[in-house]
N, C-alpha and C positions, 0 to 999 in steps of 0.2 A: 524508537522502533515501532512500526505499525502493529496494531493489535492482532492482526492475522496475516500470516504468510503461508497461504495454502500450498500444499505439497504435491497434490496429484494422487496421494494414497486414497483408496476408496474402500468403503465397507463392502463386506461380502454381498455379492449380487448387484451392487451399484454400478452404474455406468462409469467407465474411466474417463475423467475429463480430458479434453483434447490438449495436445501439446502445442504451445505457441509455434507457428510455422518456422520461426528462425532459431528455435531452441537448440537443435542438434548442431547446426552450423556454428552457433555462438559458442557452445561448449567446446567444440573442436578447436576453434580459433583461440579461445582463451587458454586452453591447456597447452597449445602450441607456443604461445608467446609469453605466458606468465607462469613462473615456477610454482607460485603458491596455488594458483588455480589448478595447476596440473596435479597437485596432491589433494586438493580440496574437493573438486568436482566428482571424482570417482567414488567418494565416500557416500554419495547420496543416490547412486544407481540411476534408476529411471524417474526419480521424483522431479517435479518441475513446477513452475509457477502456474497457478490456476486462477483465472480471472473471474470477476463477477460481472455479468452482463447488464446489471441494473445500475444506471448512473446515479440515481437518487440514493439507493441503498449503499453504494460504494462510498459516496461522499459523506453520508451520515455516519457510516462506520468509521471513516477516517477522523471525523470530528470527535467521535467518542474516544478515539485513541490518542488525541492530542494531549501531550504533557501528562500522560498516565502510564503507570506500570502496565505491562502486558496482562497481569492477573486482574488488576482493577478494571481495566478496559474490557476484558473478556466477560467479567461478571456483569458489568453495566450493560454490555451488548446483549448478553443472554436474557437479562431482565427486560430489556427493551423489546426483544423479539417476542417474549411472552406477553408483554403488555399490548403490543401492536402486531399481531400475527400477520395481518395483511399490511405490509409495510409500504404504504403509498403516501404521497404528500397529503392527500385529503384525510386519510385515516390518522396520520400523525397530528395534523391540526385538530382533528376531532378529539383526539385523546387528551390534549390540553397540557399546559405547562406543569400543573401540579402532579399529574400522573406520570409524566415523563421524568420529572425530578425524582420521583419516588423510585425510579429504576436505578438510581445511583449517579445521576448526572448532576453536575454543578448547575447553579442558576445560569451561569453564562453559557454553558454547553446546551442547556435546555433552550435558551433563547436562540442559539445558533441553529439548532436542529429545526426549530419552528420557522426561522427566517429562510432556511434552505427549502423547507416544504412550501412556503409561500412563493418563493421564486419559481419553483417547478410548477406549482399549480397555476400560477399566472403566466406561465410560459415566458418568463423573463430571461431564460437561458436557452442557448441555441444547440440543444442536444443533438439534433439531426445533422449539424454542420461540423461537430467536433472531429469526426473521423477524417475529414479532409483538411483539417487545420494542423499546422506544425505544433510542436510541443509548447513553445513559448507563447503562441497565440492562444492556445487553450488555457494555459496558466494565467495569462493576462485577463481573460474573461472570468475565470473562476474566482480569482482573488478579489473581484468586485463584490462578491457575496460575503456578507458578514460572517466571520468565523472561519472562512476558507483562507488558510495561509498558503504560502508557497509549498510548504511540506504537504499539506492536504492535497493540493493540486497535483503534486508529483506522485503521491500515492494513487490518486485517481488515474493518472497516465499509466502507471504500472499495472494496477489491478483491474481497471475497467477497459482502458484502451490497449493494454498489453504493448505499450511502446517499448522498443528494445534498448534505448540508449539514454535512460533517465538516471541521473546521479543526484540523489536526495541528500545534499550536504548538511541539511538541518536535521537529518535523522540520526539520533544517538546510536542506534543499532549499527548503522553503516560505519560510523566513526569508531565505535568499539570493535567492530569486526576487523577494520583495517589495523587498529592498534594491536589487537591480539595476534593477528595472522602475519602482519608485515613488520611490526615494530616491537615484538616481544612484550607487548603490554604497556609500552611507553606512551605518554600522551601524544595525541595526533592533532595537528592543526588542520584547518580547511585547506591550506596550501599543500600540506603533506598529502591530504586525501586527493586533491586534484592531480598532484604529481603521480601518485600511484595509479589513479584511474585513467590517466592518459593512455596507458597500455591496454585498456579494455575496450576502447571505442572500436566499432559502434555498438558494443554489447554491454554497456554499463549497467543496464537493468539486470542482466543475467548474473554478472559478477556480484552486484549488490545482493541479489537473492541468495547466492551461495554463501556470502558472508553472514547474512541473517541466519541461514541454516546452521552455520558453524557455531552460533551462539544459542540456537534453539533447535537442536537436532531432533529428528523424528525417530522414534523407536522402531 
């Protein structure tokens, strides 16, 4: 499960984040064709996916969340934001491996964050072209960066690009959400997940987000 699945709730006086343009249509379609979604979606009212517009920050955040519990990942990310308040590739590189590791990152994740920063600083990634590329093309480019797995790239498509039809089969939260909501808690295979998700297209991102919410509800 990714370490943050922003909800659209805002603090008093804060601007309300924009709703993805497809969100309402996706909700209506999912509730019409999927009996689980029909029960699940209304539980979360007007909450919705909130994207992060900074590609570097989004990818770094996903790396921190890899193979970590939500609590551990949130703690490490909070520490990282305190250590590098201006979270740019240059500042991350300047902070150095020792200080990054002190935030609670493993040696490997520290190396991955620094490698990501080097790629961005040297303009080895085509950030300006991602918006015009299809999902698989973006994933193919991103996984060339050390530490960027397919899961990380899919989280990027969801949280930065706000792509509507991403199905992150490597995400344990998605699998757990399908198990709990569709199979009464029984183990779920990737094949089972694909079969269930066939009913969600072209809004698999939206269905995934609601399954995440079912595991991590907002008060």
